[in-house]
MOPAC internal coordinates of N, CA, C and O (Angstrom, degrees):
PM7 1SCF
backbone

  N    0.0000 0     0.00 0     0.00 0    0    0    0
  C    1.4512 1     0.00 0     0.00 0    1    0    0
  C    1.5259 1   109.35 1     0.00 0    2    1    0
  O    1.2310 1   120.91 1   -43.20 1    3    2    1
  N    1.3233 1   115.87 1   136.80 1    3    2    1
  C    1.4558 1   121.07 1  -179.79 1    5    3    2
  C    1.5258 1   109.04 1   -81.23 1    6    5    3
  O    1.2310 1   120.73 1   -44.85 1    7    6    5
  N    1.3266 1   116.21 1   135.15 1    7    6    5
  C    1.4609 1   121.96 1   177.97 1    9    7    6
  C    1.5211 1   108.63 1  -106.36 1   10    9    7
  O    1.2310 1   120.88 1   -44.26 1   11   10    9
  N    1.3317 1   115.93 1   135.74 1   11   10    9
  C    1.4549 1   121.45 1   178.67 1   13   11   10
  C    1.5164 1   109.31 1  -117.31 1   14   13   11
  O    1.2310 1   121.17 1   -35.51 1   15   14   13
  N    1.3169 1   115.37 1   144.49 1   15   14   13
  C    1.4538 1   122.77 1   177.63 1   17   15   14
  C    1.5215 1   108.18 1  -122.47 1   18   17   15
  O    1.2310 1   120.59 1   -41.04 1   19   18   17
  N    1.3145 1   116.47 1   138.96 1   19   18   17
  C    1.4605 1   120.91 1   177.21 1   21   19   18
  C    1.5294 1   108.41 1   -65.64 1   22   21   19
  O    1.2310 1   120.60 1   -53.84 1   23   22   21
  N    1.3181 1   116.47 1   126.16 1   23   22   21
  C    1.4627 1   120.38 1  -178.95 1   25   23   22
  C    1.5191 1   112.62 1   -72.76 1   26   25   23
  O    1.2310 1   119.88 1   168.89 1   27   26   25
  N    1.3194 1   117.83 1   -11.11 1   27   26   25
  C    1.4574 1   120.77 1   179.27 1   29   27   26
  C    1.5352 1   111.56 1   -93.90 1   30   29   27
  O    1.2310 1   120.31 1   121.79 1   31   30   29
  N    1.3286 1   117.01 1   -58.21 1   31   30   29
  C    1.4713 1   120.49 1  -175.82 1   33   31   30
  C    1.5295 1   113.30 1   -97.19 1   34   33   31
  O    1.2310 1   120.13 1   172.91 1   35   34   33
  N    1.3290 1   117.35 1    -7.09 1   35   34   33
  C    1.4754 1   124.05 1   177.58 1   37   35   34
  C    1.5246 1   113.96 1    69.44 1   38   37   35
  O    1.2310 1   120.09 1  -166.29 1   39   38   37
  N    1.3324 1   117.43 1    13.71 1   39   38   37
  C    1.4582 1   121.46 1   178.31 1   41   39   38
  C    1.5245 1   109.18 1   -83.71 1   42   41   39
  O    1.2310 1   120.53 1   -37.90 1   43   42   41
  N    1.3325 1   116.58 1   142.10 1   43   42   41
  C    1.4608 1   120.21 1   177.06 1   45   43   42
  C    1.5268 1   109.52 1   -68.08 1   46   45   43
  O    1.2310 1   120.89 1   -43.08 1   47   46   45
  N    1.3269 1   115.91 1   136.92 1   47   46   45
  C    1.4623 1   121.82 1   179.97 1   49   47   46
  C    1.5231 1   108.28 1   -95.53 1   50   49   47
  O    1.2310 1   120.72 1   -62.82 1   51   50   49
  N    1.3303 1   116.22 1   117.18 1   51   50   49
  C    1.4624 1   122.72 1   179.90 1   53   51   50
  C    1.5231 1   108.32 1   -85.85 1   54   53   51
  O    1.2310 1   120.25 1   -77.58 1   55   54   53
  N    1.3299 1   117.12 1   102.42 1   55   54   53
  C    1.4636 1   121.62 1  -174.55 1   57   55   54
  C    1.5224 1   113.45 1   -67.48 1   58   57   55
  O    1.2310 1   119.89 1   163.16 1   59   58   57
  N    1.3188 1   117.81 1   -16.84 1   59   58   57
  C    1.4621 1   120.41 1   177.85 1   61   59   58
  C    1.5244 1   111.93 1   -76.65 1   62   61   59
  O    1.2310 1   120.65 1   156.44 1   63   62   61
  N    1.3488 1   116.36 1   -23.56 1   63   62   61
  C    1.4628 1   119.62 1  -174.50 1   65   63   62
  C    1.5294 1   114.29 1  -122.50 1   66   65   63
  O    1.2310 1   119.61 1   172.99 1   67   66   65
  N    1.3094 1   118.35 1    -7.01 1   67   66   65
  C    1.4615 1   119.60 1  -179.27 1   69   67   66
  C    1.5240 1   111.18 1  -149.13 1   70   69   67
  O    1.2310 1   121.63 1   -14.05 1   71   70   69
  N    1.2986 1   114.49 1   165.95 1   71   70   69
  C    1.4621 1   121.17 1  -178.42 1   73   71   70
  C    1.5245 1   109.39 1   -95.34 1   74   73   71
  O    1.2310 1   121.25 1   -41.33 1   75   74   73
  N    1.3066 1   115.22 1   138.67 1   75   74   73
  C    1.4703 1   121.27 1   173.80 1   77   75   74
  C    1.5249 1   106.87 1   -96.50 1   78   77   75
  O    1.2310 1   120.86 1   -48.75 1   79   78   77
  N    1.3207 1   115.96 1   131.25 1   79   78   77
  C    1.4637 1   121.38 1   178.97 1   81   79   78
  C    1.5218 1   109.18 1  -107.82 1   82   81   79
  O    1.2310 1   120.83 1   -35.82 1   83   82   81
  N    1.3198 1   116.02 1   144.18 1   83   82   81
  C    1.4607 1   121.90 1   179.39 1   85   83   82
  C    1.5246 1   108.29 1  -116.00 1   86   85   83
  O    1.2310 1   120.97 1   -50.85 1   87   86   85
  N    1.3256 1   115.74 1   129.15 1   87   86   85
  C    1.4657 1   122.02 1   175.27 1   89   87   86
  C    1.5156 1   106.99 1  -111.43 1   90   89   87
  O    1.2310 1   120.94 1   -54.13 1   91   90   89
  N    1.3246 1   115.81 1   125.87 1   91   90   89
  C    1.4663 1   121.33 1   175.46 1   93   91   90
  C    1.5138 1   107.62 1  -113.79 1   94   93   91
  O    1.2310 1   120.86 1   -48.49 1   95   94   93
  N    1.3246 1   115.96 1   131.51 1   95   94   93
  C    1.4618 1   120.38 1  -179.09 1   97   95   94
  C    1.5181 1   109.95 1  -125.77 1   98   97   95
  O    1.2310 1   121.30 1   -37.26 1   99   98   97
  N    1.3151 1   115.11 1   142.74 1   99   98   97
  C    1.4540 1   121.80 1   174.05 1  101   99   98
  C    1.5224 1   108.00 1  -129.65 1  102  101   99
  O    1.2310 1   120.96 1   -43.74 1  103  102  101
  N    1.3183 1   115.76 1   136.26 1  103  102  101
  C    1.4556 1   122.00 1   173.78 1  105  103  102
  C    1.5152 1   105.95 1  -126.51 1  106  105  103
  O    1.2310 1   120.92 1   -56.48 1  107  106  105
  N    1.3339 1   115.84 1   123.52 1  107  106  105
  C    1.4595 1   118.30 1  -178.19 1  109  107  106
  C    1.5172 1   110.39 1  -144.25 1  110  109  107
  O    1.2310 1   121.68 1   -23.71 1  111  110  109
  N    1.3131 1   114.39 1   156.29 1  111  110  109
  C    1.4575 1   120.92 1   179.68 1  113  111  110
  C    1.5201 1   109.27 1   -68.38 1  114  113  111
  O    1.2310 1   120.78 1   -45.30 1  115  114  113
  N    1.3175 1   116.11 1   134.70 1  115  114  113
  C    1.4630 1   120.85 1   178.50 1  117  115  114
  C    1.5233 1   109.32 1   -69.74 1  118  117  115
  O    1.2310 1   121.00 1   -39.12 1  119  118  117
  N    1.3099 1   115.69 1   140.88 1  119  118  117
  C    1.4587 1   120.52 1  -176.37 1  121  119  118
  C    1.5216 1   112.60 1   -94.23 1  122  121  119
  O    1.2310 1   119.97 1  -173.73 1  123  122  121
  N    1.3366 1   117.67 1     6.27 1  123  122  121
  C    1.4624 1   118.42 1  -179.31 1  125  123  122
  C    1.5213 1   110.83 1   -84.47 1  126  125  123
  O    1.2310 1   120.85 1   -19.10 1  127  126  125
  N    1.3197 1   115.97 1   160.90 1  127  126  125
  C    1.4627 1   121.27 1  -178.42 1  129  127  126
  C    1.5161 1   110.97 1   -72.70 1  130  129  127
  O    1.2310 1   119.93 1   153.37 1  131  130  129
  N    1.3281 1   117.74 1   -26.63 1  131  130  129
  C    1.4527 1   121.33 1   178.05 1  133  131  130
  C    1.5138 1   111.91 1    61.41 1  134  133  131
  O    1.2310 1   121.11 1    41.13 1  135  134  133
  N    1.3285 1   115.48 1  -138.87 1  135  134  133
  C    1.4582 1   120.65 1  -177.62 1  137  135  134
  C    1.5192 1   112.25 1   -79.45 1  138  137  135
  O    1.2310 1   120.42 1   154.18 1  139  138  137
  N    1.3108 1   116.81 1   -25.82 1  139  138  137
  C    1.4542 1   120.01 1  -177.51 1  141  139  138
  C    1.5214 1   110.11 1   -90.84 1  142  141  139
  O    1.2310 1   121.06 1   -43.71 1  143  142  141
  N    1.3095 1   115.58 1   136.29 1  143  142  141
  C    1.4616 1   119.87 1   175.46 1  145  143  142
  C    1.5218 1   108.63 1   -77.76 1  146  145  143
  O    1.2310 1   120.66 1   -30.89 1  147  146  145
  N    1.3154 1   116.34 1   149.11 1  147  146  145
  C    1.4573 1   120.63 1   178.41 1  149  147  146
  C    1.5206 1   108.54 1   -71.81 1  150  149  147
  O    1.2310 1   121.10 1   -50.86 1  151  150  149
  N    1.3109 1   115.50 1   129.14 1  151  150  149
  C    1.4642 1   121.47 1  -179.60 1  153  151  150
  C    1.5203 1   108.15 1   -91.24 1  154  153  151
  O    1.2310 1   120.45 1   -73.77 1  155  154  153
  N    1.3316 1   116.74 1   106.23 1  155  154  153
  C    1.4613 1   121.31 1  -177.88 1  157  155  154
  C    1.5212 1   112.73 1   -66.36 1  158  157  155
  O    1.2310 1   120.19 1   156.82 1  159  158  157
  N    1.3268 1   117.24 1   -23.18 1  159  158  157
  C    1.4620 1   120.37 1  -178.57 1  161  159  158
  C    1.5264 1   112.52 1   -86.41 1  162  161  159
  O    1.2310 1   120.48 1   171.56 1  163  162  161
  N    1.3182 1   116.69 1    -8.44 1  163  162  161
  C    1.4573 1   120.89 1  -176.92 1  165  163  162
  C    1.5259 1   109.86 1   -76.66 1  166  165  163
  O    1.2310 1   120.58 1   -42.65 1  167  166  165
  N    1.3253 1   116.49 1   137.35 1  167  166  165
  C    1.4652 1   121.92 1  -179.51 1  169  167  166
  C    1.5279 1   108.72 1   -96.85 1  170  169  167
  O    1.2310 1   120.99 1   -92.97 1  171  170  169
  N    1.3337 1   115.71 1    87.03 1  171  170  169
  C    1.4559 1   121.10 1  -176.73 1  173  171  170
  C    1.5253 1   111.87 1   -65.70 1  174  173  171
  O    1.2310 1   119.92 1   140.82 1  175  174  173
  N    1.3055 1   117.76 1   -39.18 1  175  174  173
  C    1.4677 1   120.33 1   179.22 1  177  175  174
  C    1.5211 1   111.07 1   -62.20 1  178  177  175
  O    1.2310 1   120.35 1   140.74 1  179  178  177
  N    1.3160 1   116.94 1   -39.26 1  179  178  177
  C    1.4638 1   120.00 1   178.34 1  181  179  178
  C    1.5267 1   110.15 1   -65.63 1  182  181  179
  O    1.2310 1   120.20 1   140.23 1  183  182  181
  N    1.3336 1   117.23 1   -39.77 1  183  182  181
  C    1.4653 1   120.26 1   178.72 1  185  183  182
  C    1.5277 1   110.88 1   -63.28 1  186  185  183
  O    1.2310 1   120.19 1   138.07 1  187  186  185
  N    1.3217 1   117.25 1   -41.93 1  187  186  185
  C    1.4675 1   120.75 1   178.28 1  189  187  186
  C    1.5188 1   110.19 1   -64.72 1  190  189  187
  O    1.2310 1   120.44 1   136.33 1  191  190  189
  N    1.3227 1   116.77 1   -43.67 1  191  190  189
  C    1.4662 1   119.90 1   178.23 1  193  191  190
  C    1.5205 1   110.95 1   -61.37 1  194  193  191
  O    1.2310 1   120.32 1   139.08 1  195  194  193
  N    1.3315 1   116.99 1   -40.92 1  195  194  193
  C    1.4646 1   120.64 1   178.08 1  197  195  194
  C    1.5254 1   111.20 1   -62.48 1  198  197  195
  O    1.2310 1   120.16 1   138.88 1  199  198  197
  N    1.3355 1   117.29 1   -41.12 1  199  198  197
  C    1.4686 1   120.49 1   178.49 1  201  199  198
  C    1.5207 1   111.17 1   -62.68 1  202  201  199
  O    1.2310 1   120.97 1   138.28 1  203  202  201
  N    1.3193 1   115.75 1   -41.72 1  203  202  201
  C    1.4630 1   120.25 1  -178.11 1  205  203  202
  C    1.5161 1   110.81 1   -65.81 1  206  205  203
  O    1.2310 1   119.97 1   138.86 1  207  206  205
  N    1.3186 1   117.66 1   -41.14 1  207  206  205
  C    1.4643 1   120.60 1  -176.82 1  209  207  206
  C    1.5234 1   112.20 1   -78.47 1  210  209  207
  O    1.2310 1   119.85 1   158.94 1  211  210  209
  N    1.3362 1   117.90 1   -21.06 1  211  210  209
  C    1.4657 1   119.73 1   176.04 1  213  211  210
  C    1.5197 1   109.19 1   -75.93 1  214  213  211
  O    1.2310 1   120.64 1    -0.30 1  215  214  213
  N    1.3135 1   116.39 1   179.70 1  215  214  213
  C    1.4639 1   122.28 1  -179.21 1  217  215  214
  C    1.5247 1   112.46 1   -61.75 1  218  217  215
  O    1.2310 1   119.83 1   155.27 1  219  218  217
  N    1.3240 1   117.92 1   -24.73 1  219  218  217
  C    1.4591 1   120.71 1  -176.79 1  221  219  218
  C    1.5219 1   111.11 1   -61.10 1  222  221  219
  O    1.2310 1   120.15 1   137.45 1  223  222  221
  N    1.3027 1   117.31 1   -42.55 1  223  222  221
  C    1.4523 1   121.79 1   177.09 1  225  223  222
  C    1.5147 1   113.76 1    71.24 1  226  225  223
  O    1.2310 1   121.86 1    -5.51 1  227  226  225
  N    1.3089 1   114.05 1   174.49 1  227  226  225
  C    1.4582 1   121.63 1  -176.61 1  229  227  226
  C    1.5194 1   111.92 1   -70.02 1  230  229  227
  O    1.2310 1   119.50 1   145.78 1  231  230  229
  N    1.3316 1   118.57 1   -34.22 1  231  230  229
  C    1.4667 1   121.18 1  -177.31 1  233  231  230
  C    1.5223 1   111.70 1   -60.42 1  234  233  231
  O    1.2310 1   120.44 1   136.95 1  235  234  233
  N    1.3361 1   116.77 1   -43.05 1  235  234  233
  C    1.4602 1   119.64 1  -179.94 1  237  235  234
  C    1.5252 1   110.55 1   -67.32 1  238  237  235
  O    1.2310 1   120.40 1   139.52 1  239  238  237
  N    1.3233 1   116.84 1   -40.48 1  239  238  237
  C    1.4594 1   120.45 1   178.00 1  241  239  238
  C    1.5268 1   110.00 1   -61.11 1  242  241  239
  O    1.2310 1   120.55 1   136.59 1  243  242  241
  N    1.3176 1   116.55 1   -43.41 1  243  242  241
  C    1.4607 1   121.01 1   179.95 1  245  243  242
  C    1.5246 1   111.28 1   -63.23 1  246  245  243
  O    1.2310 1   120.13 1   139.43 1  247  246  245
  N    1.3566 1   117.35 1   -40.57 1  247  246  245
  C    1.4591 1   121.17 1   179.59 1  249  247  246
  C    1.5213 1   111.66 1   -65.32 1  250  249  247
  O    1.2310 1   120.15 1   146.85 1  251  250  249
  N    1.3302 1   117.31 1   -33.15 1  251  250  249
  C    1.4580 1   120.34 1   179.74 1  253  251  250
  C    1.5237 1   111.51 1   -73.51 1  254  253  251
  O    1.2310 1   119.94 1   153.22 1  255  254  253
  N    1.3171 1   117.73 1   -26.78 1  255  254  253
  C    1.4581 1   121.86 1  -175.46 1  257  255  254
  C    1.5252 1   112.06 1   -94.52 1  258  257  255
  O    1.2310 1   119.63 1   142.22 1  259  258  257
  N    1.3364 1   118.32 1   -37.78 1  259  258  257
  C    1.4644 1   120.30 1  -174.25 1  261  259  258
  C    1.5217 1   111.05 1  -152.45 1  262  261  259
  O    1.2310 1   121.10 1   -46.55 1  263  262  261
  N    1.3298 1   115.50 1   133.45 1  263  262  261
  C    1.4627 1   121.73 1   172.71 1  265  263  262
  C    1.5224 1   108.02 1  -142.00 1  266  265  263
  O    1.2310 1   121.19 1   -32.38 1  267  266  265
  N    1.3098 1   115.32 1   147.62 1  267  266  265
  C    1.4601 1   119.58 1   173.81 1  269  267  266
  C    1.5175 1   108.72 1  -138.46 1  270  269  267
  O    1.2310 1   121.38 1   -25.95 1  271  270  269
  N    1.3371 1   114.97 1   154.05 1  271  270  269
  C    1.4622 1   120.79 1  -179.48 1  273  271  270
  C    1.5250 1   108.55 1  -146.51 1  274  273  271
  O    1.2310 1   121.18 1   -22.58 1  275  274  273
  N    1.3290 1   115.35 1   157.42 1  275  274  273
  C    1.4629 1   122.22 1   179.57 1  277  275  274
  C    1.5208 1   107.79 1  -137.33 1  278  277  275
  O    1.2310 1   120.50 1   -46.50 1  279  278  277
  N    1.3393 1   116.65 1   133.50 1  279  278  277
  C    1.4520 1   121.45 1  -177.61 1  281  279  278
  C    1.5229 1   110.09 1  -132.88 1  282  281  279
  O    1.2310 1   120.62 1   -38.56 1  283  282  281
  N    1.3392 1   116.42 1   141.44 1  283  282  281
  C    1.4599 1   122.86 1   172.15 1  285  283  282
  C    1.5250 1   107.39 1   -96.61 1  286  285  283
  O    1.2310 1   120.50 1   -47.08 1  287  286  285
  N    1.3392 1   116.64 1   132.92 1  287  286  285
  C    1.4616 1   120.69 1  -179.33 1  289  287  286
  C    1.5216 1   110.86 1  -128.49 1  290  289  287
  O    1.2310 1   121.09 1   -34.23 1  291  290  289
  N    1.3372 1   115.53 1   145.77 1  291  290  289
  C    1.4611 1   120.96 1   170.94 1  293  291  290
  C    1.5323 1   107.29 1   -79.37 1  294  293  291
  O    1.2310 1   120.14 1    -6.12 1  295  294  293
  N    1.3161 1   117.34 1   173.88 1  295  294  293
  C    1.4691 1   120.00 1  -175.30 1  297  295  294
  C    1.5301 1   112.50 1   -65.29 1  298  297  295
  O    1.2310 1   119.73 1   142.47 1  299  298  297
  N    1.3352 1   118.13 1   -37.53 1  299  298  297
  C    1.4639 1   119.99 1  -179.81 1  301  299  298
  C    1.5243 1   111.42 1   -67.31 1  302  301  299
  O    1.2310 1   120.47 1   135.91 1  303  302  301
  N    1.3228 1   116.70 1   -44.09 1  303  302  301
  C    1.4652 1   120.15 1   179.54 1  305  303  302
  C    1.5243 1   110.96 1   -69.26 1  306  305  303
  O    1.2310 1   120.38 1   147.54 1  307  306  305
  N    1.3315 1   116.89 1   -32.46 1  307  306  305
  C    1.4639 1   120.85 1   175.31 1  309  307  306
  C    1.5170 1   110.44 1   -62.36 1  310  309  307
  O    1.2310 1   120.13 1   135.68 1  311  310  309
  N    1.3341 1   117.35 1   -44.32 1  311  310  309
  C    1.4640 1   120.76 1   178.91 1  313  311  310
  C    1.5262 1   111.07 1   -61.65 1  314  313  311
  O    1.2310 1   120.36 1   136.34 1  315  314  313
  N    1.3350 1   116.92 1   -43.66 1  315  314  313
  C    1.4698 1   120.19 1   178.18 1  317  315  314
  C    1.5217 1   110.75 1   -62.86 1  318  317  315
  O    1.2310 1   120.55 1   138.04 1  319  318  317
  N    1.3320 1   116.55 1   -41.96 1  319  318  317
  C    1.4631 1   120.61 1  -179.44 1  321  319  318
  C    1.5274 1   111.34 1   -64.14 1  322  321  319
  O    1.2310 1   120.29 1   134.64 1  323  322  321
  N    1.3257 1   117.05 1   -45.36 1  323  322  321
  C    1.4685 1   120.83 1  -178.84 1  325  323  322
  C    1.5294 1   110.75 1   -63.18 1  326  325  323
  O    1.2310 1   120.15 1   141.70 1  327  326  325
  N    1.3291 1   117.32 1   -38.30 1  327  326  325
  C    1.4634 1   120.83 1  -179.74 1  329  327  326
  C    1.5205 1   113.37 1   -76.29 1  330  329  327
  O    1.2310 1   119.95 1   157.70 1  331  330  329
  N    1.3249 1   117.71 1   -22.30 1  331  330  329
  C    1.4596 1   121.24 1  -177.45 1  333  331  330
  C    1.5307 1   109.30 1  -148.79 1  334  333  331
  O    1.2310 1   119.49 1  -109.77 1  335  334  333
  N    1.3357 1   118.59 1    70.23 1  335  334  333
  C    1.4685 1   120.98 1  -172.70 1  337  335  334
  C    1.5264 1   114.79 1   -63.59 1  338  337  335
  O    1.2310 1   119.70 1   155.16 1  339  338  337
  N    1.3267 1   118.19 1   -24.84 1  339  338  337
  C    1.4601 1   120.19 1   179.11 1  341  339  338
  C    1.5209 1   112.75 1   -92.62 1  342  341  339
  O    1.2310 1   120.08 1   177.38 1  343  342  341
  N    1.3290 1   117.46 1    -2.62 1  343  342  341
  C    1.4598 1   121.14 1   176.36 1  345  343  342
  C    1.5155 1   113.90 1    68.11 1  346  345  343
  O    1.2310 1   120.40 1  -152.22 1  347  346  345
  N    1.3106 1   116.85 1    27.78 1  347  346  345
  C    1.4665 1   120.03 1   179.72 1  349  347  346
  C    1.5155 1   110.03 1   -74.78 1  350  349  347
  O    1.2310 1   121.09 1   -36.61 1  351  350  349
  N    1.3198 1   115.52 1   143.39 1  351  350  349
  C    1.4600 1   120.25 1   176.85 1  353  351  350
  C    1.5215 1   108.49 1   -68.95 1  354  353  351
  O    1.2310 1   120.70 1   -38.70 1  355  354  353
  N    1.3036 1   116.26 1   141.30 1  355  354  353
  C    1.4685 1   120.78 1   179.90 1  357  355  354
  C    1.5192 1   109.68 1   -65.69 1  358  357  355
  O    1.2310 1   120.92 1   -44.55 1  359  358  357
  N    1.3178 1   115.86 1   135.45 1  359  358  357
  C    1.4521 1   120.31 1   178.37 1  361  359  358
  C    1.5192 1   108.72 1   -85.98 1  362  361  359
  O    1.2310 1   121.38 1   -48.11 1  363  362  361
  N    1.3029 1   114.96 1   131.89 1  363  362  361
  C    1.4556 1   120.20 1   178.36 1  365  363  362
  C    1.5219 1   107.60 1   -87.90 1  366  365  363
  O    1.2310 1   121.05 1   -56.50 1  367  366  365
  N    1.3198 1   115.60 1   123.50 1  367  366  365
  C    1.4566 1   119.60 1   178.04 1  369  367  366
  C    1.5203 1   108.42 1   -91.82 1  370  369  367
  O    1.2310 1   121.32 1   -54.31 1  371  370  369
  N    1.3226 1   115.08 1   125.69 1  371  370  369
  C    1.4524 1   120.57 1   178.73 1  373  371  370
  C    1.5146 1   108.84 1   -93.92 1  374  373  371
  O    1.2310 1   120.75 1   -43.93 1  375  374  373
  N    1.3127 1   116.17 1   136.07 1  375  374  373
  C    1.4599 1   120.45 1   179.48 1  377  375  374
  C    1.5144 1   110.88 1   -90.99 1  378  377  375
  O    1.2310 1   120.53 1   -74.21 1  379  378  377
  N    1.3171 1   116.59 1   105.79 1  379  378  377
  C    1.4588 1   121.19 1   177.94 1  381  379  378
  C    1.5218 1   109.10 1  -102.68 1  382  381  379
  O    1.2310 1   121.09 1   -30.91 1  383  382  381
  N    1.3056 1   115.51 1   149.09 1  383  382  381
  C    1.4619 1   119.15 1   176.27 1  385  383  382
  C    1.5245 1   109.42 1   -75.08 1  386  385  383
  O    1.2310 1   120.29 1   -15.26 1  387  386  385
  N    1.3092 1   117.04 1   164.74 1  387  386  385
  C    1.4620 1   122.12 1  -178.53 1  389  387  386
  C    1.5243 1   112.77 1   -84.33 1  390  389  387
  O    1.2310 1   118.66 1  -168.85 1  391  390  389
  N    1.3209 1   120.16 1    11.15 1  391  390  389
  C    1.4713 1   123.31 1  -177.97 1  393  391  390
  C    1.4925 1   110.34 1   -69.10 1  394  393  391
  O    1.2310 1   120.10 1   180.00 1  395  394  393

């Protein structure tokens, strides 16, 4: 039998009594021109070749352009993730009078 552990809290997930949730994430470079105009005179292939032949290598270039990850979550960690997917700390709102 395969055993799964929650990648967030590290607790073993008992498949007989609870649901295992899978989170898949992709981070990739946006393909839009954005604020910078595309430079038609720029030799992009030469720049990529230069990066590959330098110490940076292809692996670093690939990591900058695309990454993916997969996580197993228990139900409690899934609920926390869905409610706060970026993991931001909750902001405390202070109640000030209108004076």
